[in-house]
PLY file of the C-alpha trace (Angstrom):
ply
format ascii 1.0
element vertex 713
property float x
property float y
property float z
element edge 712
property int vertex1
property int vertex2
end_header
-27.76 -27.91 -8.77
-30.07 -28.30 -11.69
-28.85 -27.29 -15.12
-31.84 -25.12 -15.89
-31.49 -23.11 -12.68
-27.76 -22.50 -12.95
-26.76 -18.84 -13.20
-24.04 -19.92 -15.59
-26.31 -21.02 -18.41
-26.54 -17.64 -20.08
-22.82 -17.01 -19.71
-21.89 -20.44 -21.06
-24.27 -20.12 -23.98
-22.73 -16.82 -25.01
-19.17 -18.06 -25.26
-19.37 -19.59 -28.70
-17.62 -16.73 -30.49
-14.89 -16.22 -27.88
-11.31 -16.87 -28.93
-9.54 -20.05 -28.02
-7.50 -19.69 -24.82
-3.82 -20.38 -24.56
-4.42 -23.10 -22.01
-6.65 -26.17 -22.39
-8.00 -28.60 -19.86
-6.79 -32.16 -19.79
-9.56 -34.68 -19.17
-8.74 -38.35 -18.92
-12.02 -39.19 -20.56
-10.74 -37.73 -23.85
-9.79 -40.37 -26.40
-6.54 -38.71 -27.37
-3.77 -37.51 -25.11
-2.25 -34.18 -26.03
1.26 -33.74 -24.71
1.90 -30.18 -23.73
5.10 -28.33 -24.27
7.10 -28.59 -21.11
9.88 -26.23 -22.10
11.09 -24.08 -19.30
9.41 -20.72 -19.66
10.60 -19.32 -16.37
13.51 -17.40 -17.88
13.50 -13.72 -17.21
12.42 -11.49 -20.05
14.83 -8.60 -20.50
13.08 -5.37 -21.36
15.01 -3.59 -24.04
15.22 0.16 -23.85
14.29 0.40 -27.55
11.00 -1.32 -26.79
9.88 1.46 -24.48
7.73 4.30 -25.57
9.42 7.48 -26.60
7.32 9.40 -24.11
9.13 7.76 -21.21
12.24 9.62 -20.15
15.06 7.44 -18.90
17.32 8.65 -16.18
21.04 7.83 -16.40
24.00 8.48 -14.14
26.74 10.45 -15.84
30.40 9.93 -15.04
32.00 12.79 -13.11
35.44 13.57 -11.90
34.36 12.96 -8.31
33.22 9.42 -8.82
35.44 8.27 -6.01
33.26 10.00 -3.45
29.93 9.71 -5.22
27.01 7.90 -3.66
26.15 5.02 -5.97
22.64 4.02 -6.95
21.35 0.62 -8.13
23.42 -1.42 -10.54
20.54 -1.52 -12.98
19.77 2.21 -12.80
21.34 3.80 -15.82
24.59 1.84 -16.14
23.63 0.22 -19.42
26.23 1.01 -22.04
28.84 2.22 -19.53
32.14 0.39 -19.26
33.50 0.01 -15.73
37.25 -0.12 -15.32
38.86 -1.42 -12.12
42.55 -0.78 -11.50
44.39 -3.22 -9.20
47.66 -2.10 -7.69
50.26 -4.43 -6.23
49.04 -6.32 -3.24
45.50 -5.78 -2.07
45.61 -2.02 -1.82
43.26 -0.27 -4.19
43.32 3.46 -4.52
40.08 5.30 -4.96
41.48 8.35 -6.72
43.82 6.81 -9.31
43.41 8.42 -12.72
42.62 6.04 -15.61
45.90 5.60 -17.48
45.19 2.49 -19.52
48.43 0.90 -18.27
48.46 -2.68 -17.15
49.19 -3.95 -13.70
51.26 -7.06 -13.05
51.37 -8.79 -16.42
52.96 -5.80 -18.05
50.47 -5.79 -20.90
49.18 -2.44 -21.99
45.61 -2.12 -23.13
43.43 0.94 -23.52
39.69 0.38 -23.18
37.84 2.04 -26.03
34.94 4.21 -25.08
31.50 2.63 -25.41
28.78 4.75 -26.93
31.01 7.79 -26.83
31.48 7.58 -23.04
34.72 7.30 -21.14
35.19 4.35 -18.77
34.07 4.91 -15.22
36.70 3.91 -12.67
35.40 2.53 -9.40
37.01 1.15 -6.26
36.46 -2.12 -4.46
34.27 -0.50 -1.82
32.17 1.12 -4.47
31.69 -2.23 -6.24
30.55 -3.82 -3.00
28.18 -0.95 -2.45
26.99 -1.22 -6.03
26.32 -4.95 -5.81
24.86 -4.98 -2.33
22.61 -1.98 -2.42
20.16 -3.26 -5.02
19.38 -6.62 -3.47
19.27 -5.36 0.08
16.99 -2.49 -0.78
14.38 -4.69 -2.40
14.54 -7.40 0.24
14.24 -5.07 3.20
11.97 -2.41 1.72
9.16 -1.43 4.11
10.00 -4.07 6.74
13.57 -4.57 7.79
14.59 -1.78 5.45
13.28 0.87 7.82
16.57 0.87 9.68
18.43 1.13 6.37
16.39 4.14 5.38
14.86 2.17 2.50
11.33 1.57 3.60
10.05 5.04 4.23
7.45 6.82 2.21
10.06 9.39 1.25
12.14 6.71 -0.40
9.10 5.45 -2.26
8.56 8.90 -3.70
11.90 8.67 -5.50
11.18 5.33 -7.11
8.68 4.15 -9.60
6.59 1.12 -8.77
7.72 -0.49 -12.01
11.11 -1.15 -10.42
9.46 -4.08 -8.67
8.20 -7.04 -10.62
6.17 -10.02 -9.53
8.77 -12.53 -10.64
10.89 -12.53 -7.49
14.09 -10.80 -6.65
16.12 -12.09 -9.57
13.50 -11.02 -12.10
14.11 -7.37 -11.36
17.43 -7.30 -13.18
17.40 -5.58 -16.53
14.86 -2.97 -15.45
15.65 0.74 -15.71
14.30 3.40 -13.49
11.73 5.76 -14.93
10.78 9.17 -13.75
7.87 8.88 -11.37
4.50 9.70 -12.83
2.61 12.67 -11.50
0.77 11.77 -8.32
-2.95 11.26 -8.76
-5.56 11.15 -5.99
-6.24 7.61 -4.76
-9.86 6.63 -5.30
-10.70 4.31 -2.41
-13.90 2.24 -2.31
-16.87 3.93 -0.69
-17.72 2.98 2.89
-20.48 2.19 3.61
-21.12 0.52 0.28
-24.51 1.21 -1.31
-24.63 -2.26 -2.84
-23.70 -3.84 0.48
-26.44 -1.89 2.22
-28.96 -3.18 -0.31
-27.81 -6.74 0.36
-28.28 -6.24 4.10
-31.77 -4.86 3.56
-32.72 -7.67 1.19
-32.70 -10.32 3.93
-30.16 -12.50 2.15
-27.49 -11.56 4.67
-29.15 -11.41 8.06
-32.23 -9.72 9.48
-32.94 -6.05 10.11
-34.46 -4.13 12.97
-38.24 -3.99 13.36
-39.57 -0.97 11.46
-41.01 0.60 14.64
-37.56 0.61 16.23
-36.09 2.12 13.07
-38.65 4.94 13.08
-37.93 5.64 16.72
-34.19 5.54 16.03
-33.86 3.09 18.87
-31.45 0.17 18.98
-32.53 -2.40 21.51
-29.85 -3.94 23.66
-29.34 -7.66 23.89
-30.63 -7.87 27.46
-33.87 -6.17 26.41
-34.28 -8.59 23.50
-33.84 -11.59 25.83
-36.35 -10.18 28.32
-38.89 -9.49 25.56
-38.51 -13.01 24.26
-38.98 -14.56 27.71
-42.02 -12.37 28.42
-43.54 -13.18 25.06
-43.76 -9.53 24.04
-42.46 -10.18 20.54
-44.46 -13.32 19.78
-45.30 -12.08 16.29
-41.66 -11.45 15.56
-40.20 -14.46 17.40
-38.12 -15.71 14.50
-36.79 -12.27 13.67
-36.05 -11.58 17.34
-34.03 -14.78 17.64
-32.05 -13.92 14.54
-31.33 -10.44 15.82
-30.14 -12.00 19.06
-27.67 -14.15 17.17
-26.43 -11.24 15.08
-25.68 -9.19 18.17
-23.53 -11.81 19.88
-20.08 -10.98 18.50
-17.11 -12.77 20.14
-14.86 -10.54 22.20
-11.12 -10.03 22.13
-10.63 -11.65 25.52
-9.61 -15.25 24.94
-11.30 -18.08 26.81
-8.43 -20.47 26.07
-5.01 -20.05 24.46
-3.63 -23.24 22.91
0.13 -22.96 22.40
2.11 -24.81 19.73
5.86 -25.04 19.19
5.41 -24.27 15.49
3.51 -21.69 13.47
-0.17 -22.50 12.91
-1.34 -22.20 9.32
-5.04 -23.07 9.37
-7.85 -24.26 11.61
-11.53 -24.93 10.92
-14.69 -26.25 12.57
-16.62 -29.03 10.89
-19.97 -28.18 9.32
-21.83 -29.59 12.34
-19.51 -27.90 14.86
-18.51 -31.13 16.61
-14.96 -31.20 15.30
-12.03 -28.81 14.96
-8.60 -29.32 13.41
-5.48 -27.14 13.35
-2.48 -27.45 11.02
1.01 -26.48 12.15
4.43 -26.13 10.60
5.68 -29.25 12.42
3.69 -31.28 9.82
1.07 -32.31 12.34
-2.69 -31.85 12.33
-4.32 -31.87 15.76
-8.00 -32.73 16.08
-10.34 -31.70 18.89
-13.84 -32.64 20.02
-15.86 -29.41 20.06
-19.35 -30.79 20.60
-19.28 -28.46 23.61
-17.76 -25.34 22.01
-16.85 -23.93 25.42
-15.02 -27.03 26.66
-12.81 -28.66 24.01
-11.37 -32.18 24.29
-8.16 -33.35 22.63
-8.95 -35.97 20.01
-6.08 -37.14 17.81
-2.90 -36.11 15.95
-1.92 -37.15 12.42
1.39 -36.52 10.66
2.38 -35.62 7.10
5.46 -37.81 6.40
8.38 -35.98 4.79
6.50 -32.79 4.10
8.08 -29.67 2.66
8.15 -26.43 4.69
4.67 -26.76 6.23
1.19 -28.20 5.94
-0.48 -25.84 3.50
-4.14 -26.80 3.84
-6.59 -29.39 5.15
-10.19 -30.31 4.45
-12.65 -32.46 6.34
-15.00 -34.86 4.55
-18.72 -34.04 4.88
-19.28 -37.04 7.18
-16.30 -36.05 9.39
-14.72 -39.50 8.90
-11.65 -38.47 6.89
-9.26 -35.55 6.89
-7.25 -34.63 3.79
-4.16 -32.44 4.27
-1.44 -31.22 1.93
2.09 -29.84 1.82
4.24 -28.29 -0.89
4.30 -31.62 -2.70
2.02 -33.31 -5.22
0.84 -35.81 -2.60
-2.17 -35.35 -0.32
-2.51 -37.36 2.87
-5.87 -38.86 3.78
-6.26 -39.96 7.40
-9.26 -41.35 9.31
-10.45 -39.18 12.18
-11.34 -42.19 14.35
-8.96 -42.00 17.35
-8.77 -45.81 17.46
-7.16 -45.93 14.00
-3.41 -45.59 14.49
-2.16 -46.51 11.01
-0.30 -44.40 8.49
-2.32 -42.03 6.30
-3.13 -42.96 2.72
-1.10 -41.08 0.11
-3.02 -39.60 -2.83
-0.74 -38.70 -5.73
-2.41 -35.89 -7.64
0.24 -36.14 -10.37
-1.06 -39.58 -11.33
-3.45 -38.98 -14.22
-3.77 -42.69 -15.01
-2.65 -42.27 -18.64
-1.31 -45.65 -19.73
1.38 -45.52 -22.37
2.44 -42.03 -21.31
5.39 -40.94 -19.20
2.87 -39.15 -17.01
1.65 -42.43 -15.55
4.75 -42.53 -13.36
4.27 -41.01 -9.96
5.72 -37.57 -9.49
6.01 -36.81 -13.20
6.03 -33.17 -12.23
7.22 -31.74 -8.97
4.55 -29.27 -7.86
3.25 -28.15 -4.52
-0.38 -28.03 -3.42
-1.60 -24.79 -1.84
-5.31 -25.45 -1.37
-7.64 -28.47 -1.21
-11.38 -28.96 -0.70
-13.70 -31.94 -0.42
-16.74 -32.00 -2.67
-20.19 -31.93 -1.11
-20.70 -35.66 -1.71
-17.24 -36.56 -0.35
-16.20 -38.41 -3.50
-13.74 -35.89 -4.95
-11.04 -33.48 -3.82
-10.14 -30.35 -5.77
-6.65 -28.86 -5.44
-4.89 -25.65 -6.47
-1.22 -26.20 -7.26
2.06 -24.51 -7.95
2.11 -25.60 -11.59
-0.69 -23.10 -12.37
-3.32 -25.84 -12.57
-6.49 -27.06 -10.89
-6.73 -30.80 -10.24
-9.78 -32.91 -9.42
-9.00 -36.22 -7.69
-11.47 -39.10 -7.63
-11.24 -41.07 -4.39
-12.87 -44.18 -5.82
-10.48 -44.58 -8.76
-7.51 -43.22 -6.73
-6.25 -40.89 -9.47
-6.74 -37.40 -10.83
-9.54 -37.30 -13.38
-9.19 -33.67 -14.44
-6.31 -31.24 -14.86
-7.12 -27.65 -15.81
-4.09 -25.50 -16.77
-6.20 -22.37 -16.61
-3.96 -19.82 -14.86
-0.68 -18.06 -15.51
0.63 -18.33 -11.95
0.27 -20.35 -8.74
-3.30 -21.32 -7.83
-3.50 -20.38 -4.15
-7.17 -21.12 -3.49
-9.90 -23.43 -4.77
-13.41 -24.35 -3.66
-16.67 -25.82 -4.88
-19.48 -23.40 -5.63
-22.30 -25.48 -4.18
-22.33 -28.11 -1.46
-25.03 -30.06 -3.29
-23.22 -30.21 -6.64
-19.58 -30.80 -7.68
-19.99 -29.12 -11.08
-19.02 -25.52 -10.28
-15.41 -24.78 -9.26
-13.72 -21.52 -8.27
-9.97 -20.98 -8.47
-7.96 -17.94 -7.33
-4.41 -17.37 -8.52
-1.42 -15.07 -8.29
-2.37 -13.89 -11.78
-4.97 -11.69 -9.97
-7.97 -13.57 -11.38
-10.73 -15.77 -9.99
-11.97 -18.18 -12.63
-15.27 -20.04 -12.65
-15.33 -23.54 -14.11
-18.43 -25.49 -15.07
-17.49 -29.13 -15.56
-20.69 -29.79 -17.48
-19.55 -27.56 -20.33
-15.80 -27.95 -20.55
-15.76 -29.53 -23.99
-14.18 -26.31 -25.27
-11.66 -26.37 -22.39
-12.49 -22.84 -21.27
-13.66 -21.25 -18.08
-17.29 -20.26 -17.77
-16.39 -16.77 -16.59
-13.88 -14.64 -14.70
-14.03 -12.35 -11.67
-11.87 -9.30 -12.40
-11.04 -6.67 -9.80
-8.05 -7.65 -7.67
-4.81 -5.92 -8.67
-2.54 -8.36 -6.83
-2.54 -12.11 -6.31
-5.33 -14.00 -4.56
-4.75 -15.62 -1.16
-8.11 -17.28 -0.51
-11.53 -17.93 -2.05
-14.63 -18.94 -0.08
-18.09 -19.82 -1.37
-21.29 -19.06 0.52
-22.50 -22.47 -0.61
-25.55 -21.16 -2.46
-24.02 -21.27 -5.93
-24.12 -17.49 -6.19
-21.94 -15.49 -3.80
-18.16 -15.75 -3.51
-15.67 -14.06 -1.15
-11.96 -13.55 -1.82
-8.88 -12.11 -0.14
-6.12 -10.45 -2.18
-2.60 -9.17 -1.72
-3.86 -5.73 -2.73
-5.08 -5.59 0.90
-8.74 -5.96 -0.06
-11.43 -8.55 0.46
-14.13 -8.64 -2.22
-17.65 -9.98 -2.51
-18.71 -11.36 -5.90
-21.97 -12.39 -7.53
-21.87 -15.21 -10.06
-24.30 -13.30 -12.26
-21.84 -10.40 -12.54
-18.82 -12.33 -13.77
-16.94 -11.23 -16.87
-17.29 -13.37 -19.98
-14.33 -15.34 -21.28
-14.15 -13.25 -24.42
-14.00 -9.95 -22.55
-11.56 -11.29 -19.94
-9.13 -12.36 -22.66
-8.76 -8.70 -23.65
-7.96 -7.50 -20.12
-4.37 -7.31 -18.91
-4.71 -8.46 -15.31
-1.19 -7.30 -14.39
-1.50 -3.73 -15.67
-2.51 -2.30 -12.31
-0.21 -4.42 -10.15
2.39 -2.66 -8.02
4.74 -5.67 -8.04
5.41 -5.52 -4.31
6.35 -8.69 -2.41
3.71 -9.24 0.23
6.04 -11.44 2.27
8.49 -8.66 3.15
7.00 -5.34 2.07
4.23 -3.05 3.28
1.42 -1.85 1.05
0.36 1.78 1.31
-2.81 3.45 0.08
-0.75 5.33 -2.49
-0.01 2.01 -4.23
-3.67 1.10 -4.54
-5.14 1.57 -8.03
-8.75 0.46 -8.51
-9.28 -1.80 -11.48
-11.50 -0.12 -14.11
-13.11 -3.47 -14.97
-13.82 -4.42 -11.35
-16.99 -6.52 -11.30
-17.13 -7.14 -7.56
-20.11 -6.07 -5.48
-18.37 -4.82 -2.32
-14.73 -4.15 -1.43
-13.56 -4.44 2.19
-10.43 -2.67 3.40
-8.68 -2.23 6.72
-7.08 -5.60 7.39
-3.56 -6.49 6.24
-2.85 -9.37 3.86
0.90 -9.65 4.38
3.55 -12.29 5.16
1.39 -15.31 4.27
-1.80 -16.45 2.49
-4.37 -15.02 4.91
-7.90 -16.43 4.72
-11.42 -15.02 4.77
-14.89 -16.54 5.25
-18.62 -15.95 5.31
-20.08 -16.07 8.80
-22.27 -19.17 9.34
-26.07 -18.96 9.08
-26.68 -20.86 12.32
-24.79 -18.60 14.72
-24.77 -15.27 12.86
-27.66 -15.47 10.38
-25.02 -15.04 7.60
-24.76 -11.37 8.55
-20.99 -10.85 8.37
-17.77 -11.63 6.56
-14.50 -11.95 8.45
-10.80 -12.38 7.80
-7.47 -12.79 9.54
-4.87 -10.06 9.40
-1.11 -9.64 9.66
-1.55 -7.06 12.43
-2.74 -9.77 14.83
-6.53 -9.36 14.68
-9.66 -10.91 13.22
-11.65 -8.29 11.29
-15.44 -8.71 11.19
-17.28 -6.62 8.59
-20.89 -5.89 7.79
-21.87 -6.58 4.21
-21.66 -2.84 3.49
-17.91 -2.85 4.34
-18.30 -1.15 7.73
-16.23 -2.68 10.51
-18.30 -4.44 13.17
-15.53 -5.58 15.49
-11.84 -6.28 15.59
-10.98 -9.32 17.70
-7.52 -8.43 18.99
-5.68 -11.75 19.23
-2.33 -10.02 19.73
-3.54 -8.24 22.85
-5.20 -11.37 24.24
-2.06 -13.51 23.86
0.69 -10.96 24.52
3.52 -12.57 26.53
1.37 -15.64 27.23
4.36 -17.97 27.26
7.96 -17.74 28.38
10.78 -16.84 26.08
12.82 -19.94 25.33
16.55 -19.39 24.66
16.71 -22.66 22.70
14.04 -21.57 20.25
16.40 -21.36 17.31
13.86 -21.09 14.49
14.54 -17.93 12.52
12.36 -14.93 13.19
10.13 -13.95 10.30
11.05 -10.29 10.56
14.41 -9.46 8.96
14.94 -6.41 11.13
17.52 -7.50 13.72
16.42 -4.79 16.10
12.93 -6.27 16.32
13.78 -9.96 16.34
12.65 -11.66 19.51
9.72 -9.33 20.16
6.25 -10.77 20.62
4.38 -10.57 17.34
1.13 -12.00 15.99
-0.20 -12.72 12.51
-3.68 -14.26 12.33
-3.63 -16.52 9.29
-7.03 -18.18 9.61
-10.20 -17.95 11.70
-13.31 -20.10 12.01
-16.73 -19.19 13.41
-18.58 -22.00 15.16
-21.73 -22.88 13.18
-24.05 -22.91 16.22
-22.41 -20.82 18.94
-20.94 -17.30 19.20
-17.39 -18.67 19.26
-14.46 -17.83 16.97
-11.23 -19.87 16.87
-8.22 -17.97 15.47
-5.07 -19.80 14.33
-1.96 -17.63 14.21
1.74 -17.22 13.91
2.16 -16.01 17.45
5.02 -15.70 19.90
8.53 -14.39 20.38
9.77 -13.47 16.93
6.61 -15.00 15.45
8.30 -18.40 15.60
5.54 -20.34 17.38
1.79 -20.60 17.01
-1.48 -20.38 18.90
-5.11 -21.26 18.51
-7.21 -18.87 20.59
-10.87 -19.41 21.46
-12.98 -16.25 21.67
-16.62 -16.29 22.74
-19.28 -13.67 23.32
-19.21 -12.48 26.93
-20.57 -8.93 26.64
-16.95 -7.61 26.77
-16.45 -8.79 30.35
-12.86 -8.99 31.55
-13.63 -12.17 33.49
-16.58 -14.39 34.25
-17.61 -16.92 36.85
-17.85 -19.81 34.44
-15.51 -22.75 33.97
-12.94 -22.99 32.62
-11.54 -19.62 33.60
-10.90 -17.06 30.90
-7.35 -16.75 29.59
-6.47 -20.36 30.34
-3.13 -21.37 28.76
-2.71 -24.95 27.61
-0.46 -27.00 25.35
-1.58 -28.57 22.08
-3.19 -31.47 23.93
-5.19 -29.03 26.08
-3.23 -29.73 29.26
-2.18 -27.14 31.78
1.54 -26.41 31.63
3.35 -24.45 34.32
5.94 -23.18 31.84
3.23 -21.02 30.25
2.78 -18.98 33.43
5.03 -16.89 35.60
7.51 -14.35 34.29
7.02 -14.70 30.55
9.80 -12.26 29.70
12.53 -14.60 31.01
13.71 -17.92 29.73
11.83 -21.00 30.79
12.83 -24.60 31.12
13.75 -26.55 28.02
14.04 -30.22 27.23
15.23 -32.59 24.58
11.60 -33.16 23.64
11.21 -29.48 22.84
14.29 -29.48 20.61
13.10 -32.61 18.82
9.82 -30.84 18.19
11.69 -27.93 16.61
13.64 -30.40 14.45
10.38 -31.83 13.24
9.14 -28.35 12.42
12.14 -27.88 10.13
11.24 -30.93 8.03
13.73 -33.41 9.55
12.84 -37.10 9.26
11.95 -37.08 12.97
8.52 -35.92 11.85
7.68 -39.60 11.40
7.69 -40.04 15.17
4.39 -40.42 16.97
3.06 -38.27 19.78
4.63 -40.34 22.51
7.06 -37.58 23.42
4.24 -35.07 23.49
2.35 -37.20 25.95
5.27 -37.10 28.37
5.97 -33.39 28.38
2.72 -31.90 27.17
4.45 -30.56 24.07
0 1
1 2
2 3
3 4
4 5
5 6
6 7
7 8
8 9
9 10
10 11
11 12
12 13
13 14
14 15
15 16
16 17
17 18
18 19
19 20
20 21
21 22
22 23
23 24
24 25
25 26
26 27
27 28
28 29
29 30
30 31
31 32
32 33
33 34
34 35
35 36
36 37
37 38
38 39
39 40
40 41
41 42
42 43
43 44
44 45
45 46
46 47
47 48
48 49
49 50
50 51
51 52
52 53
53 54
54 55
55 56
56 57
57 58
58 59
59 60
60 61
61 62
62 63
63 64
64 65
65 66
66 67
67 68
68 69
69 70
70 71
71 72
72 73
73 74
74 75
75 76
76 77
77 78
78 79
79 80
80 81
81 82
82 83
83 84
84 85
85 86
86 87
87 88
88 89
89 90
90 91
91 92
92 93
93 94
94 95
95 96
96 97
97 98
98 99
99 100
100 101
101 102
102 103
103 104
104 105
105 106
106 107
107 108
108 109
109 110
110 111
111 112
112 113
113 114
114 115
115 116
116 117
117 118
118 119
119 120
120 121
121 122
122 123
123 124
124 125
125 126
126 127
127 128
128 129
129 130
130 131
131 132
132 133
133 134
134 135
135 136
136 137
137 138
138 139
139 140
140 141
141 142
142 143
143 144
144 145
145 146
146 147
147 148
148 149
149 150
150 151
151 152
152 153
153 154
154 155
155 156
156 157
157 158
158 159
159 160
160 161
161 162
162 163
163 164
164 165
165 166
166 167
167 168
168 169
169 170
170 171
171 172
172 173
173 174
174 175
175 176
176 177
177 178
178 179
179 180
180 181
181 182
182 183
183 184
184 185
185 186
186 187
187 188
188 189
189 190
190 191
191 192
192 193
193 194
194 195
195 196
196 197
197 198
198 199
199 200
200 201
201 202
202 203
203 204
204 205
205 206
206 207
207 208
208 209
209 210
210 211
211 212
212 213
213 214
214 215
215 216
216 217
217 218
218 219
219 220
220 221
221 222
222 223
223 224
224 225
225 226
226 227
227 228
228 229
229 230
230 231
231 232
232 233
233 234
234 235
235 236
236 237
237 238
238 239
239 240
240 241
241 242
242 243
243 244
244 245
245 246
246 247
247 248
248 249
249 250
250 251
251 252
252 253
253 254
254 255
255 256
256 257
257 258
258 259
259 260
260 261
261 262
262 263
263 264
264 265
265 266
266 267
267 268
268 269
269 270
270 271
271 272
272 273
273 274
274 275
275 276
276 277
277 278
278 279
279 280
280 281
281 282
282 283
283 284
284 285
285 286
286 287
287 288
288 289
289 290
290 291
291 292
292 293
293 294
294 295
295 296
296 297
297 298
298 299
299 300
300 301
301 302
302 303
303 304
304 305
305 306
306 307
307 308
308 309
309 310
310 311
311 312
312 313
313 314
314 315
315 316
316 317
317 318
318 319
319 320
320 321
321 322
322 323
323 324
324 325
325 326
326 327
327 328
328 329
329 330
330 331
331 332
332 333
333 334
334 335
335 336
336 337
337 338
338 339
339 340
340 341
341 342
342 343
343 344
344 345
345 346
346 347
347 348
348 349
349 350
350 351
351 352
352 353
353 354
354 355
355 356
356 357
357 358
358 359
359 360
360 361
361 362
362 363
363 364
364 365
365 366
366 367
367 368
368 369
369 370
370 371
371 372
372 373
373 374
374 375
375 376
376 377
377 378
378 379
379 380
380 381
381 382
382 383
383 384
384 385
385 386
386 387
387 388
388 389
389 390
390 391
391 392
392 393
393 394
394 395
395 396
396 397
397 398
398 399
399 400
400 401
401 402
402 403
403 404
404 405
405 406
406 407
407 408
408 409
409 410
410 411
411 412
412 413
413 414
414 415
415 416
416 417
417 418
418 419
419 420
420 421
421 422
422 423
423 424
424 425
425 426
426 427
427 428
428 429
429 430
430 431
431 432
432 433
433 434
434 435
435 436
436 437
437 438
438 439
439 440
440 441
441 442
442 443
443 444
444 445
445 446
446 447
447 448
448 449
449 450
450 451
451 452
452 453
453 454
454 455
455 456
456 457
457 458
458 459
459 460
460 461
461 462
462 463
463 464
464 465
465 466
466 467
467 468
468 469
469 470
470 471
471 472
472 473
473 474
474 475
475 476
476 477
477 478
478 479
479 480
480 481
481 482
482 483
483 484
484 485
485 486
486 487
487 488
488 489
489 490
490 491
491 492
492 493
493 494
494 495
495 496
496 497
497 498
498 499
499 500
500 501
501 502
502 503
503 504
504 505
505 506
506 507
507 508
508 509
509 510
510 511
511 512
512 513
513 514
514 515
515 516
516 517
517 518
518 519
519 520
520 521
521 522
522 523
523 524
524 525
525 526
526 527
527 528
528 529
529 530
530 531
531 532
532 533
533 534
534 535
535 536
536 537
537 538
538 539
539 540
540 541
541 542
542 543
543 544
544 545
545 546
546 547
547 548
548 549
549 550
550 551
551 552
552 553
553 554
554 555
555 556
556 557
557 558
558 559
559 560
560 561
561 562
562 563
563 564
564 565
565 566
566 567
567 568
568 569
569 570
570 571
571 572
572 573
573 574
574 575
575 576
576 577
577 578
578 579
579 580
580 581
581 582
582 583
583 584
584 585
585 586
586 587
587 588
588 589
589 590
590 591
591 592
592 593
593 594
594 595
595 596
596 597
597 598
598 599
599 600
600 601
601 602
602 603
603 604
604 605
605 606
606 607
607 608
608 609
609 610
610 611
611 612
612 613
613 614
614 615
615 616
616 617
617 618
618 619
619 620
620 621
621 622
622 623
623 624
624 625
625 626
626 627
627 628
628 629
629 630
630 631
631 632
632 633
633 634
634 635
635 636
636 637
637 638
638 639
639 640
640 641
641 642
642 643
643 644
644 645
645 646
646 647
647 648
648 649
649 650
650 651
651 652
652 653
653 654
654 655
655 656
656 657
657 658
658 659
659 660
660 661
661 662
662 663
663 664
664 665
665 666
666 667
667 668
668 669
669 670
670 671
671 672
672 673
673 674
674 675
675 676
676 677
677 678
678 679
679 680
680 681
681 682
682 683
683 684
684 685
685 686
686 687
687 688
688 689
689 690
690 691
691 692
692 693
693 694
694 695
695 696
696 697
697 698
698 699
699 700
700 701
701 702
702 703
703 704
704 705
705 706
706 707
707 708
708 709
709 710
710 711
711 712
C-alpha cells in the first residue's frame, strides 16, 4: 500500500491536536524503555449511593412483622444500612418466629444491637439466609438459559429488573449494585432492512454483479439452468463475463451436508487456504487436523499437529501465505508454529509473544506476564504474526528475530480479534475488543503512540474482525447480536473517540449464559458503520464472520456462524440470502456415548444430553460453491463436527460420489459407530476415553495420533 494512496492520510494528519491517550505503544526500537505501572487494577469499584443522581429513586425493602414468611429478594437489593440479627437456640434448631429480645444464647452474655440509621434489626432464619445468599448468584448465572426452569429467564422477570443490575465485570463484580426503578419503555429502533447504503454498494459493482438491465425492466429473474444454456449457446457473448459472475453468485451451498466429519471434542475454527488446496480445523483436544482440499468435493486427510500443554482449547490458527507453516494459539502467551509438510514429524516451534527482547529488563524473561492469546493472523508477506491477547494489548511478532517487536496497549479489555488491513502491506492493523471498539493502527505513524482511528457502533464486545483485503472495508461480529460493515474512510477520529463512552449503551449481559432480546438493543448514536446485519445469534462463544470470496461468489455476500446451529448468508443490504441449517443436517448423526463425561454446555439439567449445535466458524471455498462449517455439535454440545455443504440445487440426494450425508471420523474414514440407532449408546474404548482426557488438558495431549490410527478416533 503506498503512503500517498492510503485512506488514512487525512485522518492521521488531523490528529495533531487530539489529547494524549491513557495507553501508549511499546516499540522495541525506542531508545528508552518505559516501565508501565503493573498494579492490579482489577478490583471491583463499589458504587456509592451518594454518587448517584438525585433523580434516581432507590428501592429498599422495609422490615415487617411477617419477615419470617416473606419472600426475600437479592442480598444487594436494598439491604444497605440494615443490621441482620440471627438468633441461635440450643442445638441446631432455629425458630423462624422468635421475637428479637436482645438476650444472649449459650455464653450468657447480654447484648442489645443498636439500631442502624434509625431502623430496627431484621431477624432472619437459617433458611432465609440460604435463600438470601443463593438467590442472587443463581439468578444471574442461569438467567435466560438454565434459569428458565427457575422462573428467572422469562421476559416477565426482565421487566422487573433494570439492565444496570448486570455489569460486564463477571459475576463477582455485580456486588455493591442497588436496584433502580426501571426506566419507561421506549420503542426499539432496529436497523432498516434492506439497507439503502447496502443497496448502493450492491449496485456499485464493488460487491458482485447485477442483472442485465433488460431483465430488470422485464422484472424477470433468469434461473441458473437458463443462464448455463445461454452461455453454452453463445447467446450472451457480449455479456459473457457478467453472465459467469451471475452464475457464481447464484450457486449458494445448501443445508444438506455432503460429508459430516465427527470429532470427540468441540471444534473452534476451520478455514480454507487462500488457494483452496488446504483446510485446517482446530478442536478442544489441542489438535489441529489438516486436509488436502485440492478437490473440494473429495477431501484427503493430511496431517495432525498438537499444542503441548495448552489451556482449555486452541483459540485460533493462521496459515502462512505459502501454505508451508501453520501458527496456532491457546490461552497462553506462546504460539506454536508447525510445518504443514506431512513428512515432518517433529515438535512445533514455540513462539513466546511475551519476549520483547529488552535486555536489562525483567521483561526479557519468558512469561513475564501470563496472558492468553485469542486471535492471530499472518501478515501478507509471511514475516510477521499479529496477536490479540487477554492483557488488553496487540502484539506483533517478527519471525526472523524470534521476538515481539511491537506491543500496543490500546484497549481497555480483552482483544478478541485482530487482522491486517491489506494483504500487500503489513502497515494497517485492526483490533476488536470487549471494550466495544474496533481500532485502526497505522504502524507508519505511531510515533505518538495513538490509533489512527476508531470504529464506533457496537454496544457489546467484539467477537471477530475480518478485512476484505482491499485496505478499505472491514466486517465485524459483536455480542450485541449484530454484524457490521465498516468503511475506513468513515472511521471516527481519535480526538472524537476519546470523548465517547463506549460502555454507556451496554446491557451488561453475559453472552456465555444469557439470551439477548430486541428490547435490550439500543443503537449507538455515534454509529459510523455502513450496514448492520441482524438475525443470527452471537452467544456462548466468539462466533466468527467473513466476506465471501471473489472467486466463487464475486464478493457478493457476507456470512457468519450462529449459536442456533446455522450459517447465515446475507446480501450487502442486510437481507438474508440463505440459512445453511447445520443442526438439521447433522441431527443425531452419531450415537450417544454413555462414557462421554465432558460437561454439557447448557446448565439446564432438563436439557442436558439433547442434541445441540452451535456453528462457531465457517469458510467458503475460494473457487467452488462449497462451505465448510465447524461447530460445537452433538449430545449436550460436548463434541464437534466439520460439515461440508455444496451447491446441489437443493436436491435431497444426488448420483455423485461420495454419497451425500457421509459420516466419517476426523481422519475421513468410515466408522460403523456413526450409523445405526443413534439414540442409544454405542461402543466405547480406552482410546475414546484417552481422547476425552486429552480434551480436558491432561498431559496425554503430548501423545501422537497412533491411537487414532487404530480406532479411527
